[in-house]
N, C-alpha and C positions, 0 to 999 in steps of 0.2 A: 308262568312268567318268574317265579324266584330263581331257576336255575338261570336264566339271563341275567339280571339282580345281580345273584354270586359275580357270574363271569364279566359283565359290567364293572365290579370293584376290584375283583383279582386283574381287568385290561387298565384302569388306574393307578393299582398298585407297579404295575409291569411300565408304565409310563414314565412315574417317579426311578424307577432302577435305573432304568434307560438312561434320564437325565443327567443321574448320579455319575452312572462309567461311560457317558456318551463318547470321551476325549480317547476311551480303552479301547472305541468302538466304530472307532471310523465317522461317525457322526458327525463331527468336528464342521467349525463352522464353513469351509473350504466346499463342503459336500453344499450345503443348504445358499452358496454363492454361483450355482452351475445351471441355472434357470438356461442363458443362453446359448451356454452348450447342448443342451437336452431339446432344444427346440429345432435345434438343423439336425437332430438324428444322432449324436456324436454324445452319447451317454457314456457318462464316468461309470470305470465299473463300481459298484456298488456296495464292495467289498470290497476290498483290498485284502484283507485276513481273512480267512474264516477261523472259526474254533474248532468246529465238525472238519475230519480229514473224509468226510464224505461228499464236501463241496468244495471238491481242489479242481483248480481254473481246469477249462477246458481249453481247447486250442482259437487262440485270437479268428480264425476262420469263423468254426461252427460258431463260437460266441453270440451272439445276438443282444443288444443293449436292452431290450426291455426283460431280458432271461431272467436279469440278474434280482429281478422285482418279484420274481414268481416261481413257485415248488417245483419239487420237480426236473434244475435244470439241467440234472444230467439224463434224466430220462429219453429213450427211443420218441418220444414225441414232441420234446422240443419247437423242433422246424415247422410240424403242423400244426400247430394253435396258430403260429401266425399267418399262415391260408384262407382262416376263418374273419378277419378286420381289411380294411380297405387303408388306401395310405390315408384318407381324411378322418380315418377312426385309429389309427396310428397314432398320427401328431395329437388327436385332441387328446391321449389315452399319457404321452408324454409329457403335454404341457398340462395337465389334471397332473401329476406323478411329481413334477417339479415344484408345484405350488407346496403338498404337500411336502414335503422338504424344506422346503424355504422355509414352511410355517412351524419347523422344529415337530414332526411328527413323524419323520422319517424311519423312528423306532418301530411303527408299526409294520413299514415297510418288512424290514430288514423280518420280524416276527412270522410274518406272513409267506417270505422269499424262504425261513426253513424247514415251514411245515405246515400244510394248510389246513387252516383254521379258520374254523365259518364268523366265529366274533371278528376275527381281524379282516377276512375279505368284508366284511355290512360296515364297520368302520372305514376302510378303503375305499365301500363303491360309495356310502356317504358323503366323503368326504370329496369325493370328483368331483360332487354338485351336480352336472347333468346326466339324467337318467341316459342318453345314448352312449359319452363315455363310459357309463359306469359299465353297462352290459355289453363293452366292445373288452372295459377289460376282464369281464368277467369269463368271454369267451376265450381269451387270454388263456385265463388259469385253470379253463375246464378242459384236462390235456387228455385224458383220459374215459377212459367210461368203467371203470372198475367200481366195485362193489363202494370202497369206503369214502372214493371219490362224490359218487352218489349219497351217499348217505349225509356226510357233511354239507353238500352244496345242498339239500335240505332242508338243513337243518338253518343255514344262512335265509333259503328264501321265506322260510318261517318266519324268522326274527324280522325281513325285511315286512314283511306283511302285517306283521302287529306293531312295527313304528309306521303302518299306512302309505308303505311303497308299495304297495300291490300292483301296481306295474311293472316296475323291476323286478318282483318276484315271478310275476308271470312268465316273462322275458326271459328270466332261467329257465324256469322251468321248461318253456316252449323249447330254448335248445337245448336244452338236455335229452327231450324228445326226441329232437332233430336229429342226435349225433347216436343216443342209444339205438333207435328204429322202433318202430310202433309193437314188433315181437318183444321188445323188452318193458312194456309201457306197464304189465301189470306188476311187476316189480318193482318202479316207479313211483308207481298210486301208493303200494301199502310203506314204503318207505316215507313218502308224505303223510299218510292216513295214523300208522306205528302211536306218533309219540308228535300228533299235531296239539294236542289237549294243552300241552304246555305256555302254546305260543298265540293259536289263533284257534276261532271258532270254526263247529263243522262246516256252520255254511259258505264260510271263508278262503276253508283249506279246499273245499269242492268246487267253489267258483273259481279258484286261482287254477285246479288241475282241468278242469270244462275250458276256459278259458286257453291256458298251455296248449291245448291238443287243439284248437280251431285253430292256434293263430300257425300250428303245426301241420298246418291242413292232413290232418288225422279224424276222421268224422268216425267211427264205430266205437274207440275210445270215449268218444264227450257224449256220446250217445250211453253207454255206459255209466258214465258219472252222473249224466242226468237220471239213470233208473235209480243211483245211488241216490241219488239227492230225493227224491220221488219216495222211496223207502224208509226213508229218516223222517217222514213229512216237510221237508222243503221244499218252496218255491220260487227255482232258477228263476235270475233277474231278468230282465226285456231285454237290456245291452247284449247277453251270451246267445240269449234265443236268436237275436237279431242276426248274430256272426253266423250259429249254425244254421238255421236256416239259409243264408246264402253259400254256406261252403256244402250244404246239399246240395241246392240246384244248382253250381256251379259244378258239381261231380258227377249231376244227372240223375243221383238217386231221389227219385221223384216219389219212391215206396213211402220213402223215410218222412219225406217229405212231407207227402198227408196224416203221415199218422202222428208227427210230431207236431201238426195243427191241429188233430183230433184232440189229442195230449193235452194240448194249451184249451180248447174250450173248454173241457173236460173238467182240468184237474186248474187251470191259471199257469203263467198270468192270463188274462185275456185277452186276443188279438186288439191292437190300437189301428190305428194309421198309420203308421210305422213298420208296423209288422205287414201289412198291405200289403204300404210303397214297394219294400223293400222285397217279399216275391211277386210281384207285379213286373218289375223292376228285373227278377233274377229269371222270371219268362220269357219276357220280352229277350231282355239278350240273346235265349237261349232259339228266338225265332217261333216259340210259341205264344203268337198272339190271342188264338182263340180263349186258351184259358188264362190269359191276361184279364181281358174281357169280361169274363167270368166269374173270378175273384172280385172283381172291380161293380160291378154288378150284385154280387155278396154283401158288399160293406155293408147295405143297408141294415142287413139282416143285424149283424152287432154294436147299431148303432154307432156306425165310424161314420162318418158322409167323407167320398172322395172331393180329396183338397186338391190344390191345383197345382202340387208337387204329380198327386198322380197321374191327372191327366197328361202334365207334360211326359210325363215316362212312356204312355199308350202314344200319344203325338210324334213324339222322339223315332220310336219303331219302328212306327208307319213312317216318316223321314226315311228313317234310314233303309226301308224296305223301297224305297221309288215309291211307292203309294202315298203321294200328297194329297188328291182325292180326298181318300180315306180321314187324313190328317185334319184337313176340312173341315173335314164331318163332325170329326170330333171336336173342333173347337169349338164352329157352330152347337154343338148339344151340350157344354161345358157351362157355355152364353146360359142354353136356354133354362140348365138347372141352376143359375145362380153363383157361379164360379165364376168372377172374375178372372180373364187371362191373361198373366206374367208378363213381364219383359222377354224371362228366357223364352217364353210360349211362340211370341214371334221372330224368337234368334233362331229357334229352331227351326221354324216350316221358311226363314227366309237362306238361310245355310241349305236348306232341302233345295229350294227351285235356284238359287246362285249355284250349285253343283254342278246343275243339269243343265245350266247356259239360259235358263228361260228368266228372263231379267227382267219381262211385262209383270207376269205373278211376283217376280222380288219385290217391283215397286209398290206394287200395289199392297201387299202385305208392309213394308215400311210403310206405307201411307197410311194404311188402318193402325198403328203403333199409336197416333197423335188423336185417330178416330175417339176410339175409345180411352180415350183421355188420362195415355200415360206419356212421356217423353222418350224420344228411342238414346240408349245410352252407351257408350262408344265399342260394345260388341254389336251392337247393329251395324252402327255407322262400318265399322271395320269387315262386316260380311259381307255387307252391299257394297262397299268399296273394292272387296278383294273378285266380286262376283262379275262387277266391270273391268279388272283388269284382267282377269280371264274370260273374258268377251271381249279383249284386245279393245275396249272405250278407253282410251286413259284418258282423254277428254273429258268426261263423266265423274271418274272415278278424280279427277281432280276439283270440279264443281262441287260435286258430294263432300271433299275436304272441308273448304270455301265454308262451305254450310254448316257443318260441325262447329269450327270452331267459333263461325257469327250465334250458333245458338247456346254456345257457352258448355261444350262438350271437350275437355281437355286432350288430346290426341297423348298414344303411349308408342310404346316400342313397335305395337305389332300394325300399328298405324303406319307410323314409318316405315317400317319393312315391308311392310304390301306396297305403298306408294314408289319408293325407290325401287324395287325388284322390277314396278310395273315397266318405272323409266327406262331401269336400266335392258329392261328384256328389248322395248319398243327401242332406241336408241333416241331417245327425248332426253338428251344430255343437258340440256340448257333448265328444264323445267327443273331434273335429276339435282342441278346444282344449288340452283334457287331453293331447294325443298332441304337440302343441307345446312343452305346461311342460315334457313328460318329454324332451323332445331336449333344450330349454335347459338341462336342470338338471344332464342325462347328458354333458352337452357329449364327443357322441361324436365330433361330426362338426365339421370344419373351415367356415371361416365362409362360403367358395362353396357348400359344399352344404346349408348353410342359406339360403342368396339363390336355392337351384335351388329348395330345396323350397317355401319361400316364395312363388316364382314362379308354381310349379307350381299352388300353393294356390289362389292368387288368382285363376288360372286357369281353375280349376275354377269356382269362385264366381261365374264371370262379371264380374270385375272386370279387364277385362284392360287399361284407361289405369292403372290402380297398380297393373299386372303390370307397364308397360313402363317406368314412374318407376323400380322396382326394378331394372329391367337398366341403364338409364341411370346412375342410381346407382353399380351395380358399374363403369362405365363409366369414371366422371367422379374414380373410386377408385384406378383402374387396375390394378383386377382385372377379369379375362377372363371372362367366365361362360364356365361351357359347356354342350354341343352340347345337352345337357338342358335349362335353363332357356329357351335359343331356341327349339327342340323344343317347350316347353311353350308360346309366345307362341307360335308358326307355326301350332301344332295348333286352337287357340283363335281365332287370328283367322281359321280358314279354319271354323270350324267354326259361325262365327256371319256368316260369309258377309262375312267383309271381307279380300276376295286379294289386296286393294293393300298390306293393313295390311303382311299376313303376308310379301308377297313385297318389302316395305322390310326386314321384319325379318329378314329370309336373306340380304336384299345387308349387310346388316351384319356380321351372321356370318361370310361370305366377308371381306368385309373384313380381319376380325381374326383373319383365317388359321383358322378353325376349318372343319373338311372336312365336307360335308353328308353325313348319315348315311341309312340305306332308311327310316327314321322320317320325315326332313326334307323328302324327296322325296315319301313319301305326304301329308304335310301339304297339301302345295304345293298337287299337283294332286285331293286332294280338296276344295280350295277351289273351284281352278275348273273344276273336272267338277261342281259341287253348281251354279255358277252359269252354266252349263251353254256355258262358254267350252272346249268342249273343242279345239277347233284350237290354242289356246294352249297345254293342258294336251299337247295330243300333242307340238307343237312344244318346251314345257321338258323333255319324257321325253324326247327327241331330245337334246338338250341335255345335259340331265344325264348321256344316256350316251355321248355323244362325249368328256362329260371325264372318265368311267374314275369315277364319283358310285357308290356301292352303290343300286342300286336293285331293290328286293326286288318280290316274284312280288305283292304286295297293294298294290304302285303302279297293277299292270298292271291288277288287278282292279276297282282303283275308277274308274278312264279307261274300262273295260267297264262299267262300270253306268253312269256317263254316257251313254256313248252310246246302252242300253238303254233309261234312263228318256227319251233325247230320240226316239225311235225311228228312229234313224239305225242302221239292222241292216247296212247295209254297212261304213259304220266300225267297224263291233262286229267284223263277218269281218277285218278287216286289218288290227287289233289282233290278233285272234286267231292269226291265222300271222303278226303280227311277232313275239309272244311265244313260243311253238314257234321259229321262228328264230332268237331270239335266247338259246335254253336257258330262259327262264322258262315250265317245262313246269307248264302248268294243272294247278290241285287241286281239290278239293272243291269249294271255294266259289267259282272261276273257272268251272268248268262249273254253278254252282246258280245264279249271275246272268246267263252267256249262256242258259241254259237259262227262268230266267224271264222272260226280256227277250223269246225266242223265242214264248212261251206269250203273253204279253201283247198280243204283235203279232198274236193268231191263227194264228201259224206252229206248229201244234201235232205237224205233223209232221216238221219239221227239229226241233221240239225234241226229240220223243221219238227222232230219231234221234242225239240230240247227247247220250241220256240213257243209249244203248246201244253206243253208243261210251266215254261214261266207268264205265260196266261191265266193258268188252271190254279195259277200260287199271290196273283191279283197285281203283277211288278205290268207296269206298262212301257212297252218296246218303245226305244225313241230310234230316228235316224238311222244310225250306225247301226241298230240291232235291224232295221228294216235291209237299208243299202246290202246288210253282208248275202240275207238270206237269197235276191232281187240276185245280187253276183254271184251266188250258187246255184240258183236257179237258170239264169240267163249261161252260164258255162257247162253247165251239161244238157245244153240246146231246149230248155222246155220254158220258153219264151211268155207263154200263154199262163201259167203259174204265175211268171215276173211281173205280168203284169198286173194279173189279179191283186197280189202283193200292193204295188203299188197304187193300186186303187184303193185296196183297205185301208195306206196309209194318211190319204185326204178325210175319208169316213172315219178314222179315229183323232185329226184332228192337228196330223203330222205335215207341213210339207213337204214334198220331196225337193229335194235340194240339184246343186249342180253333179255331185256325187252319181246322187242315183240315175238323172238324166245321161250320165255317164257312161254308165252300165249298160242300163235300156242302147244304150245305141252300139256301144260295144258290140252289144249280143247281136243285134241285130247286120250290124258290119260281119261279125261273126259265120252267117250260118247266109252273108254275099245278097244279106235284103236293104240295098241298098232307098230303096225308095221308103220302105220303115222308117230306115235309121233317119232321112232326110226331118221327114216326118214328125218324131220326136223330136228333132233338132228346132224345128219350126215350132212345135208345140210348148218346148223349154224356154225359150224368146217370147213368145205370150204371154208367157205366164209370168214373166217379167226377174226372168234368171236368165245371167251373163257366160254366153260361152267362154271355156276356158279355153286353157293352151294342150290340155289333155282330150278336149272335147275336138278339137280343131284337130291335131293328131290323128285321131279315131278315125275321125270321117274321111282325111288322107289316107290313111294306113287303106280302109277299106274301100276306097276306090283303086286304089293302086294294087292289091288284091285281085280286085277284077279287072285291073286292064285299061280301066277306065281316068287313062294319064290325063285327059282332057278336064274330067272336071277333079282332080285333085288335085291341077291345077287353078281352077274357080276356087275353091276351098280351101287352096293356098291364098290369095289373092284376098279371101274374103276375111283370114287372116290377119294378115298385115292392114288394111283397112279398119280391123277393130282394136289393133293397136297390139297385138301381140307380133314378137318377133321369133324367126324359127328358132327351136334348141336342139341341142345332141339328137332328141327324140324324132324330132319332123326330119332334120339331113337324112337321120339312118333308116326313113320308111322311103322317102325319095331313093335313097339309094340304092335301094332293097328292088323300091319297085320296077327302075331301073333293068336294075342287073337282072332281074325275070323276065323282062320283056326285053332281053338281049340286047338293051339301048345303052352298049358299054361307055362312048364314046359320053353319052349325058349321062351318067353314070360318075362318069372322072370328071365333068365339067362341074357335079353336083360335091363334090368331095372338094375341088378348088373355093368351090363357094363359102361352103365348109371353114377352110381355112382361115381364107379374108373376110370372116365374121369375126374373128378371132375365137372361134370353137376348138374344144383340142378334142380328136374323135376319139373314140373310148373300144372296146372289144365288140361291140355289134358290130361298130364300123368296121374294123379290120377286118372278121372273120366271114362279114358279106360278104368283103372284096373281095377275099381269099376264095370265098366255096364257087365266082364268079370267075375268075381267072382260071378254076382248074379247070373248065368246063369251056373257057374261051378260047379264040382262035392265038396260037404258039407265038407269034411276035409281037399280040397287043398285048399279052399275059404277063411276057420278060417284060414289056416295056412298064405296066402298074406295078407289077411286083417290086421293082428296083426302085417306086416311087411313093412304095409303104414303105421300104426298105429306109428311105430317109427320114420318114417320121414317127421311127425310135421303132414300130411294131412289139409291140411284146404277147405272144401266140400265149393261149393257155388250152383246159380240158376241150372246147368247143371247136377251135382252130385245130386239134389234132385229130376228135373226132371225122373233120370237113376233109381235110386230104386222107385219111384213113378210107372216108368212104367212095371215095373218089379213087381211090384205087380200084375199087373193085367193082364200081359203075363200068370204067372205063378197059375193065378184061383184065384185071393186073391182081386178081385174089393173092397170092403168094407173094406181092410186095406187101400188102396190107399184113400177112401175118407175119414176115419179115421183121416190118419195123414194130410189131408189136412185141415180136419178142427182145427189140431191141432196149424199148423200153421200157418191158418189167425186167431186166438186167439192172435199170438205175434205177428200181423199187418208183415205178411212175403211177400216179392214183387214176386208175381209169374209175372212168362209170357206169351204170348198166346200159348207155348209150354206145361206148364204147365195146365190151364184152358181148349187144345185139350183131354190131358190124364185124364183130372177129368169129362170132359164129356163122353170121353169110356167106362172109369170104370162105371157111374151113369147109363148108359144102359146096360152097361152087365150086373150089379146086377140087373135091372131091368128084363131083359129077359131070367134071369135064377137064382130065388131066392136061389134056392139051391145047390147056392157053399159053399164049403167045407169050415164052418167057427171055425173048431178044430185049436191047433196047431199042427206043425212039425218042425223039424229042421228047414228046411227052411225056414219057416216061420219066426222061431224065431230069423234065421238073418239076415233074410232083419230089421226083425225089430229093430235090435240090429244096424246097418248102420244106420237107421232114426233116430232111439234116437242120435244118434252120432253127424248127421246134425241137428237135432233140436234143439240139446242141445248147439249146436255151437252159430245157430243164435237167441237160447232165449238169452244168454250170449252178445251177439255184437248189442242189440238194441240199436240202438240212447239213451243215458241218463240212461241206463240202469246201475245199480249196479254191480261190479265184480263177479261174483262168482266161485267157484272150475272147474278147468276145467276137463271133465270129461274124457277128452284123457291124460290129468297129472295125474289123479287118476289112471288110470288101467296102466299106468307105472308104477308107483310111484308099486300098488297094484302087478304087474306080478316081478320087481325087489325084493319088498321087500318077496315075497314067496320061 
């Protein structure tokens, strides 16, 4: 300590010297009046004149305002250290430095700027007052990893630890570890140990080093420090051991975990409840519930009784895994053992039931809160309200809100976000406006929360530009929006398919020092996945994981859904393996998404295998899971298995819904078993389910496919009687049925009826008619085609394939090949069907070279249709300059004549 006292005396003398001569070294009164300039990031040059030639000024462009306070001003690492602090930290450092200057202590800054002196550094860090600001200044100062700089920084850390600023010392050492890397950690340990006796005890320096390594996420050196402590007869602190356990479990080093546990049992400190809870929580997060349960039962041997936190950890783990039955069993067990559940216990169960839409069980849990002598808090009310909103029961959410106020529980920002979003989402504008008026009148929330709610409401209403304006208004007023506001905007942009805008909002959020939440990550991934930008989404997920941001399981599930929708099952499988490797063990939703993807890809055996794995893990399938499997078995023609699964649903307490019956009815219709389809339809009604338009369209389509137009008409009438108006799918089914029956006049009448009903024909309508006219009598085909052209018919790949196929069918394979060649010249994107048609045409032309090559009315008509299609794709090539539309020319010509 003598060395430090001497240096302090020297520092005081230097203070006097600088005060005497401050008029000659620029530290004049004018410098102390620069606070306003500093706050606006326009720091004046700290030294207009330097007494040393080594401090010649650099160009204005390269001279950063903070550099004048730091040593090594002209080093190559000048700009590098600035990237290690964010804008918020930078602002705090500038304000802190300005206060130092106003306090007439600028001489310390000047001394430090000339040479990296640990004593000057300590003085500055202490004057900066807050630990966060002091640490930010150190990160700026530590510009390289030279030996001299490391030694000086270690001395500064010793001094801070001696002055009972151990947390700041740990921050500094952990930062040095991050900068120099684990490979040079031994060097740092040697520096810290070499001269520590002048400042602090053995335990103090080793504890600082151990915690620093843990903060830097480097477990191996931390374990080596622990060994050194044991060798010196020192006992590590419980808090340090807790951090070490957390790190080892997170990195999956289970061998070291059990070795460390045995070490504690034999040498101390003896494990307590907190240690056990940390271990149980760590293993639960890794999905290793059996190990967590074993630890809980082991606690009694060490005179530790599981407390409410212990049980809550296990209950929460089962809820996250979708095993709510097991979670309830643990609640019963904790009560039997004399441990009273807390409000957090019930909120965990509430959230689990609300998340899967099981509102009946959720309400039972909510009622149980008061039964055990507790009162529902704001979290419980918000969770149940959110469940009602997700279940589209806004009325019950409003009733619960009124009950909450009546019981004296004050609503918070989350409450209003839930309700306002629900009212916006389901168009209840009057209730929404009343809620906002109540909110303003009650004056319950600060301005920032009101802004959050306003932004969330605008996002739900689809007014994204207005929401962004409110956000910018907050920033202009110097108010930093909360994570809630940014998440609302990012989620809204992602839902709208504006992923680039979502990314810009994310960048602004990070710029202002806000840490992305799991919701932020999920929203960004959702936007990219929906757009099919799966590679970008995967890279974003990797970057956020590497930065240590919170990544929820739902983020992986969204990306998994993106792969499945795109049909990239190899990518889905890789992500599935990565999920488990990162400790994000799939839940019911994840399993259901993957099962659905496999089923739709025709890999029903693989899907059913995954379903069996889901059951082995104790997860309870939901309706979506069963519907996906039933649909998969129906698509592959295995209706017996589909019906067995439907029966299994009932046995497990799940009621088949309208979607289930629609899938089964569709399966029967595809097989032409219309009698069984009708039986399923009647069974559906008997069970109290109301057939929807999909049900009726499926049956009508089945009868049309069976050429039973009378029955199709009968169910069309039943559909109208049930209050369902025909949609575009209904009309397309009818038109296709009439076309297949060669009743083109009826098909045209149905097309006219469709237009009269105000329904816009789609590509399915057009392609159905085109396919029909290609094989119809020429005169009527030309009349129908003229009508289609007036409807602004837009061809697509299916149109192309239909016409190319008809050339083959009508004995003109050479025309198929000729038009295929012309389309390839304009870089047309053929699909697999196109190539099959071309292959068939080539073989037909090879087998019979005497095909008719002359011209006929039919061939001219098909050429006309093909030319219109070719012209459309030729004009709409990427980067192609617009040319006159052939369809417009035809229309103008006909109107002119």
